[in-house]
The first five atom37 places (N, CA, C, CB, O) and aatype in JSON, in Angstrom:
{
  "aatype": [20, 20, 20, 20, 20, 20, 20, 20, 20, 20, 20, 20, 20, 20, 20, 20, 20, 20, 20, 20, 20, 20, 20, 20, 20, 20, 20, 20, 20, 20, 20, 20, 20, 20, 20, 20, 20, 20, 20, 20, 20, 20, 20, 20, 20, 20, 20, 20],
  "atom_mask": [
    [1, 1, 1, 1, 1],
    [1, 1, 1, 1, 1],
    [1, 1, 1, 1, 1],
    [1, 1, 1, 1, 1],
    [1, 1, 1, 1, 1],
    [1, 1, 1, 1, 1],
    [1, 1, 1, 1, 1],
    [1, 1, 1, 1, 1],
    [1, 1, 1, 1, 1],
    [1, 1, 1, 1, 1],
    [1, 1, 1, 1, 1],
    [1, 1, 1, 1, 1],
    [1, 1, 1, 1, 1],
    [1, 1, 1, 1, 1],
    [1, 1, 1, 1, 1],
    [1, 1, 1, 1, 1],
    [1, 1, 1, 1, 1],
    [1, 1, 1, 1, 1],
    [1, 1, 1, 1, 1],
    [1, 1, 1, 1, 1],
    [1, 1, 1, 1, 1],
    [1, 1, 1, 1, 1],
    [1, 1, 1, 1, 1],
    [1, 1, 1, 1, 1],
    [1, 1, 1, 1, 1],
    [1, 1, 1, 1, 1],
    [1, 1, 1, 1, 1],
    [1, 1, 1, 1, 1],
    [1, 1, 1, 1, 1],
    [1, 1, 1, 1, 1],
    [1, 1, 1, 1, 1],
    [1, 1, 1, 1, 1],
    [1, 1, 1, 1, 1],
    [1, 1, 1, 1, 1],
    [1, 1, 1, 1, 1],
    [1, 1, 1, 1, 1],
    [1, 1, 1, 1, 1],
    [1, 1, 1, 1, 1],
    [1, 1, 1, 1, 1],
    [1, 1, 1, 1, 1],
    [1, 1, 1, 1, 1],
    [1, 1, 1, 1, 1],
    [1, 1, 1, 1, 1],
    [1, 1, 1, 1, 1],
    [1, 1, 1, 1, 1],
    [1, 1, 1, 1, 1],
    [1, 1, 1, 1, 1],
    [1, 1, 1, 1, 1]
  ],
  "atom_positions": [
    [[-14.36, 3.42, -6.79], [-13.33, 3.57, -7.69], [-12.16, 4.37, -7.09], [-13.85, 4.19, -8.91], [-10.99, 4.06, -7.3]],
    [[-12.52, 5.38, -6.35], [-11.41, 6.22, -5.84], [-10.54, 5.49, -4.87], [-11.94, 7.46, -5.17], [-9.34, 5.79, -4.83]],
    [[-11.05, 4.51, -4.05], [-10.18, 3.79, -3.2], [-9.08, 2.99, -3.9], [-10.96, 2.91, -2.38], [-7.99, 2.84, -3.36]],
    [[-9.36, 2.51, -5.04], [-8.32, 1.72, -5.86], [-7.14, 2.74, -6.16], [-9.0, 1.11, -7.31], [-5.97, 2.34, -6.08]],
    [[-7.42, 3.97, -6.49], [-6.34, 4.96, -6.75], [-5.53, 5.12, -5.53], [-6.89, 6.32, -7.2], [-4.31, 5.1, -5.59]],
    [[-6.18, 5.28, -4.39], [-5.45, 5.5, -3.12], [-4.72, 4.35, -2.7], [-6.34, 5.88, -2.04], [-3.63, 4.52, -2.15]],
    [[-5.2, 3.1, -2.92], [-4.48, 1.89, -2.58], [-3.26, 1.8, -3.42], [-5.34, 0.66, -2.77], [-2.16, 1.65, -2.88]],
    [[-3.39, 1.89, -4.78], [-2.33, 1.77, -5.71], [-1.26, 2.9, -5.35], [-2.89, 1.91, -7.2], [-0.08, 2.56, -5.19]],
    [[-1.61, 4.11, -5.23], [-0.66, 5.16, -4.91], [0.13, 4.97, -3.61], [-1.37, 6.44, -4.84], [1.33, 5.24, -3.52]],
    [[-0.63, 4.47, -2.58], [-0.01, 4.17, -1.36], [1.08, 3.08, -1.46], [-1.05, 3.78, -0.39], [2.19, 3.23, -0.96]],
    [[0.74, 2.03, -2.1], [1.62, 0.86, -2.2], [2.77, 1.26, -3.1], [0.88, -0.42, -2.75], [3.93, 1.07, -2.76]],
    [[2.43, 1.84, -4.28], [3.52, 2.22, -5.2], [4.52, 3.18, -4.6], [2.95, 2.83, -6.43], [5.73, 3.06, -4.81]],
    [[3.99, 4.17, -3.84], [4.86, 5.13, -3.17], [5.78, 4.5, -2.15], [4.04, 6.18, -2.52], [6.98, 4.79, -2.1]],
    [[5.22, 3.65, -1.34], [6.07, 3.09, -0.28], [7.02, 1.97, -0.72], [5.19, 2.57, 0.81], [8.15, 1.88, -0.24]],
    [[6.58, 1.17, -1.62], [7.38, 0.01, -2.06], [7.98, 0.24, -3.41], [6.55, -1.25, -2.1], [8.76, -0.59, -3.87]],
    [[7.67, 1.31, -4.06], [8.23, 1.66, -5.43], [7.89, 0.51, -6.44], [9.85, 1.88, -5.37], [8.65, 0.24, -7.36]],
    [[6.76, -0.11, -6.24], [6.31, -1.1, -7.3], [5.61, -0.5, -8.36], [5.45, -2.15, -6.77], [5.0, 0.55, -8.19]],
    [[5.66, -1.11, -9.47], [5.1, -0.59, -10.74], [3.54, -0.61, -10.64], [5.61, -1.49, -11.99], [2.91, -1.55, -10.17]],
    [[2.99, 0.51, -11.13], [1.45, 0.71, -11.02], [0.78, -0.5, -11.56], [0.92, 2.0, -11.81], [-0.13, -1.05, -10.94]],
    [[1.2, -0.91, -12.68], [0.49, -2.21, -13.36], [0.49, -3.36, -12.49], [1.2, -2.69, -14.68], [-0.5, -4.09, -12.38]],
    [[1.69, -3.54, -11.79], [1.82, -4.81, -10.91], [0.87, -4.67, -9.76], [3.33, -5.03, -10.33], [0.22, -5.65, -9.39]],
    [[0.75, -3.49, -9.17], [-0.19, -3.24, -8.05], [-1.68, -3.41, -8.56], [0.05, -1.76, -7.44], [-2.51, -3.98, -7.85]],
    [[-1.96, -2.93, -9.72], [-3.37, -3.05, -10.25], [-3.8, -4.47, -10.61], [-3.53, -2.19, -11.5], [-4.99, -4.79, -10.63]],
    [[-2.81, -5.31, -10.9], [-3.06, -6.68, -11.12], [-3.45, -7.52, -9.91], [-1.9, -7.24, -11.71], [-4.03, -8.6, -10.0]],
    [[-3.1, -6.94, -8.76], [-3.48, -7.58, -7.45], [-4.98, -7.55, -7.18], [-2.76, -6.87, -6.29], [-5.69, -6.65, -7.62]],
    [[-5.43, -8.52, -6.47], [-6.85, -8.42, -6.08], [-6.98, -7.34, -4.97], [-7.41, -9.84, -5.56], [-6.01, -6.94, -4.32]],
    [[-8.24, -6.89, -4.8], [-8.41, -5.89, -3.75], [-7.97, -6.4, -2.38], [-9.87, -5.44, -3.69], [-7.41, -5.66, -1.57]],
    [[-8.24, -7.65, -2.15], [-7.82, -8.19, -0.85], [-6.33, -8.14, -0.62], [-8.27, -9.59, -0.72], [-5.83, -7.8, 0.45]],
    [[-5.64, -8.51, -1.74], [-4.16, -8.47, -1.59], [-3.67, -6.98, -1.42], [-3.46, -9.15, -2.87], [-2.84, -6.72, -0.55]],
    [[-4.15, -6.03, -2.23], [-3.76, -4.67, -2.02], [-4.11, -4.19, -0.63], [-4.38, -3.8, -3.03], [-3.32, -3.51, 0.02]],
    [[-5.28, -4.54, -0.19], [-5.66, -4.05, 1.23], [-4.62, -4.69, 2.24], [-7.24, -4.51, 1.64], [-4.12, -3.98, 3.11]],
    [[-4.34, -5.9, 2.13], [-3.31, -6.54, 3.04], [-1.98, -5.77, 3.0], [-3.05, -8.03, 2.61], [-1.37, -5.53, 4.05]],
    [[-1.54, -5.39, 1.84], [-0.27, -4.56, 1.82], [-0.36, -3.28, 2.31], [0.26, -4.42, 0.55], [0.6, -2.76, 2.87]],
    [[-1.58, -2.61, 2.15], [-1.87, -1.25, 2.74], [-1.79, -1.31, 4.23], [-3.29, -0.72, 2.33], [-1.18, -0.46, 4.87]],
    [[-2.42, -2.37, 4.8], [-2.34, -2.59, 6.29], [-0.91, -2.82, 6.74], [-3.21, -3.82, 6.73], [-0.5, -2.21, 7.73]],
    [[-0.15, -3.62, 6.11], [1.26, -3.9, 6.42], [2.02, -2.66, 6.33], [1.86, -4.94, 5.51], [2.73, -2.33, 7.29]],
    [[1.96, -1.95, 5.33], [2.7, -0.61, 5.18], [2.32, 0.21, 6.34], [2.35, 0.18, 3.81], [3.21, 0.74, 7.01]],
    [[1.08, 0.37, 6.65], [0.69, 1.27, 7.71], [1.23, 0.71, 8.96], [-0.83, 1.47, 7.79], [1.61, 1.53, 9.8]],
    [[1.33, -0.57, 9.24], [1.88, -1.11, 10.42], [3.41, -0.68, 10.52], [1.7, -2.65, 10.41], [3.88, -0.2, 11.55]],
    [[4.1, -0.89, 9.4], [5.56, -0.44, 9.34], [5.7, 0.97, 9.76], [6.16, -0.6, 7.91], [6.47, 1.32, 10.65]],
    [[4.91, 1.79, 9.09], [4.93, 3.28, 9.36], [4.58, 3.6, 10.84], [3.88, 4.02, 8.4], [5.19, 4.49, 11.44]],
    [[3.66, 2.91, 11.38], [3.34, 3.2, 12.88], [4.53, 2.78, 13.75], [2.01, 2.39, 13.39], [4.89, 3.49, 14.69]],
    [[5.14, 1.65, 13.44], [6.36, 1.18, 14.26], [7.5, 2.18, 14.18], [6.9, -0.22, 13.74], [8.17, 2.49, 15.16]],
    [[7.7, 2.7, 12.88], [8.77, 3.68, 12.71], [8.4, 4.98, 13.48], [9.02, 3.98, 11.17], [9.27, 5.53, 14.16]],
    [[7.19, 5.49, 13.42], [6.94, 6.69, 14.01], [6.84, 6.52, 15.48], [5.76, 7.28, 13.46], [7.13, 7.5, 16.17]],
    [[6.49, 5.47, 16.03], [6.5, 5.19, 17.48], [7.92, 5.09, 18.11], [5.75, 3.88, 17.73], [8.11, 5.31, 19.31]],
    [[8.88, 4.77, 17.26], [10.29, 4.67, 17.74], [10.96, 6.01, 17.77], [11.09, 3.73, 16.87], [12.1, 6.09, 18.23]],
    [[10.36, 7.01, 17.32], [10.97, 8.34, 17.21], [10.79, 9.05, 18.56], [10.33, 9.19, 16.02], [11.22, 10.19, 18.72]]
  ]
}
């Protein structure tokens, strides 16, 4: 259960999406977004 809170917080923080919209996603979709956000952050950090 704790991981869903981390996923929702991570996605909502980075994309400013509504909590309920993120909660409506399947775990698989949330996980895909978490990986994509992490990839974006990695690219940004590598370019510094």
